[in-house]
N, C-alpha and C positions, 0 to 999 in steps of 0.2 A: 232281857234274855229269860226265856221260860225254861225251867229245868225241873227235874224231880224233887229238887230241894227248895223250890220256890221261884219267884220272879225277882230279877235283879236289874236295877237301873245302873248301867255301867258307862263310864266315859273314858276317853283317852286322856293323855297328858301331853302338853298343856291343854286344858279344857278350852274349847273354842266353840261357841254356839253356832258359828257359821260352818263348822266342820260337819259334813254329812256322812263321814265314815264312821261305822260302828266300832265299838270296843270288843266285839266278839264276832264269830261267824259260825257257819253251819257245822264246822268241824269241832268247835267247842261244845256245841249242843249235842252232837252225835256221841262224843266220848262220854259225856255225862249221862245220856240216856242209856248207853251200854253198861256203865257201872251200876246203875239202878236196876236195869232189866236182868242182868246176870247176878245181881246181889253180891257183887264183889266186896269182900270184907275190907272195911276201911279203918279198923281199930288199930292197925300197926302203923308203921311209918309210911306216909303217903308223900311222894315227891312229884312235883310238876315241873318239868323242864321246858323252857321256852314259852311259857304261858304269857302271851303277848301283852295283854293289858290287865292281867289279874282275873280274868273271867273264871278260870278253873278253880283257883284257890279261894276266890270269893264265894263261889257256889259251895265249895267243900269246907268252908272255914270251921264248921262244927267238928270236923275230924282232925283239926290242927295240922294241916299239911305244911310241907316245905316247898317254897318256890325257888327255882334256880334260873337266873336270867342274865343275859349279857347287857341288858339295857337299863340305864338309869331312868329313862322315861317310863319304862314298864314298872319299875319299882315305885315311882311316884304315883303312877296311875293306880297301882295295886293298893297303896296306902290310902289313897282317896276313896277308892271303891269299897275297901273294907270299912273305913270310917263311916261312909255313907250308910252302910247297913248295920252299924252298931257293933261291929266285931271288936272285941277288946284287944288292945295292943299286945302283941306277943302271941296271939292265938295262931297266927300264921308266921312261920319262920321265913325270912327273906334272905336268900343267899345270892351271891354273884357267881359267875362262871370262874372267877379267880379264887373263890373260897373253897376250903376243903369240903367235899360233899359228906352227907351223913354216912355213918359206918355201916348201917343196915337199911335196906329199902325193901318194903313189903309190897307196895304198889307204886309202879313207875309209869307216869303219864308223860308222853313226849310229844309236844307240839312241834311238828317237823319244821325246822328253820329253813330259810332260803339257802343258807350255806351248808353244803354237804360236809365241809371241813369242820365246821362248828359242831355238827351232829356227831361226827366221828370222835372229836375231842371229848365231848360230853359223855358219850357212851363208854369210851375207854376209861374215863375218870370214875364213872359210876359202876362199872362192871364188878369191881371187887366187893361192892356192897349188895349186889344182887345175888339171891340164892335160888335154889331150885323151886321154891314155892312163890317166888315173886311174880305178881301179875304185871306184865309189861304190855302197855297199850300205847301205840303211837296214833296220832291223828293229824289230819291236814286235808286241804282241798285236793281234789283229784289231780289238778295241774301241778301240785307241789310234791306229789309222791311219784317217784320214778323207780325203775328197776334197780338203779344204783342205791336208792334209799333202802330198799328191802335187803339188798345184798350186804349193806353195812350193818344192819341189825343182825343178820344171820352170821356174819363173820365175827362179830364181837360178842354177841350174847347167846344166840342159839337159833333153832328153827323158826322161820318167820313166814306168815301168810297174811293176806289182806281180806278185808270184808267186801261186801257189795257196797256200791256207792249209794249214798242218800243225800239229796240236795247238793250234789256235786262235791260231797265230802266222803272221805274214806278212812277206815281204821286199819291199823297194823297190829297184828297179834304176834307176839314173840314168846317162845317158851325157853326160858333161860337154861343153859347147860353149863353149870359151874366147872365141869371138867374140860371145857373147851379151851384150847390154847389160844390166847389172844395176841394179836400183833402188838409190837412196840409202838408207842405213840410217836408220830413224826413231828409233833408240835412242842415248842415253837420251831418255825422254819427260818433258817438263816441264809442269806445270800449277799453277794457283793454287788454294789452299784456299778453301772457301766461308766466309761469315760465320756467326756463331752457334755456333762450336765452341771458344770460349775463346781462350787466348793465341796459338794458331797461326792464327787466322782471318786470311785474306788473305795467308798465307805461301806460300812456294814449295815444291813437292815435285819431286824428281828421281828418276825410276824407270828403272833399267836393265832390260833384257828379262828376263822370267821372274819378276819380283817380283810378289807377289799384288796384284791390282787395279791394274795399272800405269797406267791412263789416268784414274782417278778415285778419290776417297776412298770406301772401302767403308763400308757402313752400320754395321758393328760398331765400326770404329775411330772413326767419327763419334760414335757413342754414348759410347765410352770417353773421347774428348777432352772431352766435356761434363761428365764426372764424375770427372776426375782429382783426386787429393788436393791441397789448397790450402796445406798447411803450407810455410813457407819456412825458410831459414836454413842454406844451405851443406851440404845433405845429400849423401851418396854414393848415387846412384840408378842402377839398371840397367834399361835397356830390353831385356828378354829376349825373343829372337825378334823383333828390331827391325824386320824388313822394311825399308821405305823410311825409317824413323827418325822419322816424324812425331810419334809419342808422346813419345819422348825429347827431341825438339826443342821440343815444346810445354812440357815441364817446364823446359828450360833457358831458354826465353823468359820464363816466369813467375818463375823463380828463378835469376838470373844467377850466384849464388854456388854453385849446385849443381854437383857433379862427376858427369857422366853417362857411363856405360859403355854403348855400343851393342854388342850381341852377337847373332850369328846364325850358323847353320851354312852359309848361302848366301853365296858370294863376291859374287854380284850384289846381294844385299840389303845387305851391309855397305858396298859401294861406293855404293849408293843413299843409305844413311843418312848417310854422310860428305858426299856431295854436297848432300843436303837441308839438313843442319846448316850447312854453309858458305854455301849460297845464302841463308839467312835471317840471316846476319851476327850469330849469337849470340855474345855477349861472353864466355861462361863457358868452362870447361874440359871437354873431352870426349875419350873414348878409343873407338876402333873396333876390334873384335876378331872375327875369324872363329874359331869354336870350337864345342865340344860343350857347349852351355848354359853353366853357371857353373863348369865344370871350370877349374881354375887361378885362380879368384877365392878369396882367403883366407877361411877361415871367420870369421864374425862381423865382417865388414868393411863391410857394406852396410846402409843405412838403409831403402831402399825398392826393391822390385822391381815393375816393371810388365810384364804378360805377357798376350799374346793367343795362346794355344797352338794349334798346328795339330792337327787330328784326322785327318789323312791321312798315310800314309807311302807315297808313290807311289800305287798303286791301292787300297791297303788302308786301311780305316777302323780306327783304333786310338786308345786313350787313353794308350798307353805313353809317348809323348813328353811329354804333359801331366804325367803322374805323375813322370817324371824331372825335368822343369822345376820342379815344385812342391817336390820333395825337395831339389833343388839350391838353390832359393831359401831354404828353411829353414836349410840349412847355412850359406849365405853371409850371412844376415841377423844383425845384432846383436840381443841381447835387446830386445824392444820394437819391433823392425823389422817392417815390413809388406810383405806381398805383395798386390798388387791385380791381379785377373784379370778379363778380359772374355771371355765365352763364350756360345754358344747356350744358351738356357735348358734345352733338352732333354738336354744333355750331363751334367747333374748334377755339376758340379765341386764343389759345396758338400760333397758326401759325401766326395770324395777329399781336399779340404782339411781337413775335420775329422779324417780318418784320419791325415793327416801332421802337421798343426799342433795338432790338438785343439780347433780353433775355426774358425768361418767366419761372416761377417756379410754380409748383403745391403746393398750401398751404394745401388744403383739398379737398376731393371729396367723392361722393357717387354715386350710379348707375345713378342718374339723373343730378346732379349739380357738378361743379367744382369751387373752388376759386383759382384764379391765381394771381401771383404778378410779376410785371415788374419794374425794377429799371432804373432810368435815369443815365447813365454813364457819 
């Protein structure tokens, strides 16, 4: 990535030489050019929100910026990219979306996220730290910035306008108005589960901003909940890519002796899963972990893995995450242990499972979804 601060060799995490997706795009380059061209002072507190793979804070490392992200993978990529360029540990402050933000922000850079709810939550959390002199610049590809995006900046921070597009990227300029009356945050959002979905029916779901399908139970999870394995007896279970944790919570409600590990790469998701679990008064034992899939889980230590794998990485459609999740599950499972997967029928996960496990069985299906089971031999 070529910037006014030099050239940077950046990678995503986990690093895969076969991955042809870059760790930056034209919107990262655009906002960095703007900062240099307009000679924006960077001596104060610089905060980059949603910096996807650390491109912004790596380029601006000499100004000791703060990064705020919802993604564990982004944090790991950022650490690797900073180390690759000899940035001393601690020069860039790495915060999660669950951490208290800085008390004062002088330059706020916002990489527009896919989730409008997450953008709303982060702007509301940062608004008290923004002052009349704060330089606020949002950035994203043209297809990521909508009228609703601009309205959110305007409603929470102040008057907002956009730049001309360059290389299909656009900037958002917002002039903070500290006197503006801000709306109350609607997050986290709480709702009650419907009937007819097994042990979790009538339970409570707590969703922090940015978690998939935050205001209702999505139809894929609804289908999965009706077809979960019924075996009992104190198993070690993993809700892999747990989201709001409703699947793992359903298992714990059905089998109080089960030990359930909730794991997701999203800090918002794991916070939601823990809140959902506690809201339902489950008597069993649970662990909540933000991480890269099943990395760190001992091999052969798990009886059951439940998984609804994502098939998007930001704007890219890919099965790479699903493949890594399936391979991680096979390593972590004991002989005879099972991986249960819910997915869209057209994704063909049965082929991937047979390649990794040597077997795959259809448990249930409808015109849109399938539930598949693979057993570690």
